N, C-alpha and C positions, 0 to 999 in steps of 0.2 A: 301128309303129316309130314311133320315135321321128324325130322331123325331124332336131334338133337331135342327137341321139346318132349318128347314123348318117353322119355328114358327119365322114370321116376329118381328125386334124390335123396339116399339115405341119408335120417338124421342120426348122428352119431350119439354117443352116450353123452352126457353133461349139457348136452342142448336143447331148448327148449322154442318151438317156432308158436308161434300166436298169430290167426289171420281174421281179421275185423273188416268189416266194409270197404273189401280191397288193398286193406295194410296187413303187408307182411313183417315180420317182428320176431328177428331172431339174437338170441341168447345165449350166449356161451361162456365158458372160461377166461379168452381173453375181453370180450366185449358185447357190445349190445349194437345192432344194423337194423335200419329200419326203411323200409321201400314200397312205393303207393305203385299198387299192379295199373296196367290201362286197364281200360275197360273191357276191348273185347277178349282178354286173357281171364282167366281165375284162377287158384288158387287152395287145393285142398290138402290137409294133414288126413293119412289115415294109416293104420297099422305100422309105427315108426319109416314112412315115407313119405314124402311132399310130392303131389302129381300136380302138375300145371296143364292145362286144355285151355281151349279157345271156344272161343262163341261161336264164332262164323268161320266160312272157308274162303273168305276171298285175301285178293294178297296180301293188306294189311294186316288181317288176323296172324296170318303163316307166317311175315315177316317178326310180328310181336310174341307169336309162342314160344320162339327159339331164342329169344333174345331173353323175355320173363325167365325162363327157367335156367338160361344162363349165367344170370345177373343172384337169382336165388342162390342157386347151385355156390358161386361165389362168396355168399352172405355167411351161407354155410361153413363153408371152406375157411374163412376169415376170421370167424368170432374161435375156430377149433385150434388150426396152423398158425393162422397171421398172413402176410403176405412182407418182400421184402423185392428191393430195387438197389441195386450194388452201381455206384458212380467209379471213375476213376478221374483225375486230375492230370495232365502230362503237358510241360512245359515248365522252362527254369524259371523260378520263382512264383511258379503258378500255385496256390496253396490255399487252405480252409481251414477255419475254427469256429469249433462251436461254444457258444458261451450261453448257458438258460437251452432257452427254445428260439434262438438265430444264430443262423452259418454266417460267418464272417470271408469273402472271398478276395480272393489276392487273384488277381488274373491280366494280367499285361495291362490294364486300365491306369488312368491317373489315378482314380480312386477305389477304396475296399467296394465292394458290394457286399449291402446286407442282406439277408436273406432270412424272413419269419418261416419257421416250421407255420404249417397249418394244422388244426387243431387235429388231433386223431394221428399225427404223424409222428415218429418218435426216429433220432438221427444219431448216428455214430463215427464218429471221425478216426480211424485209422492213420496211422505215418503223417499227416497232414495232406495227404493224396488222394486217399479213399472213402466215400462216405457210403455209409447204409443206411437206406430208407427201413423201416417197419412199422406196418399197422395193419389195423384189423381190415380196412377197405381199401380193397385194388383198387379204387376210381382214383381216390385219394394220393396212395403210394404212387402209384403210376404218372399222376398227373404233376405231383410235386418232383418227381423225378426230372417229367420231362421240361420245367419250369426251370430247372437247376440246369440242364442241359444246355438252356436255351441263353443261358447267360455268354454263355462263350463256346458255340459247337466247334466240333472238331475242324481244324485245318486241312484242307484239301492238299496240301505242301509238305510239311514239316510233321501235323498229327493232331498241333498243341489245343488242348482245348479241355473241355468235360466231355466225357461219354460212356456211354453204358456199359459194365464190365467185360462183355459178354462182345460187345460192338465190333467188328474192324474195320476199320477206316481205311480205304484203299487209297494211294499216294498216287498224284500226277506228277509226273517228269520233269513239271516246269520248264526253264527257257535253257536253250544253249547256246553259247557265246558264237558272236560270228569268228568263222576264224580263217 
């Protein structure tokens, strides 16, 4: 039995969970999320808890058991607390501006990069070098952060680029001159 999959998910106050025909819908103070559950797993709501169980005992069902439970738990956490990712921009002349729902980056290229924010993700820019992404869907927030980081990943020699706030970039020594 999956150690993660067998743990029940406690439903906090102010959160409604509806399960119909393999589709789970979670609604809370921050928003509403839905998930279509694989046929090898089933979700039940009983006395203030969500319980995920699997139909079979083969490898795929075991793998999907823990995954489904984690996805539903993230949905419950997202509609109550929300998710947040912080990104830093390091480098001379590197900056970002927020205009409506688009981020405009100057990252050392010959042109500015315009990044439209996906639906359900809000951004906040501090001091032109710090970006905070917030949303109820963990996947969407993480994907948007990964796409922004991919615009200019941190350089391994000088450390310039876009990085996560808690990311540690190991720098290489570089070349030594001929003596």
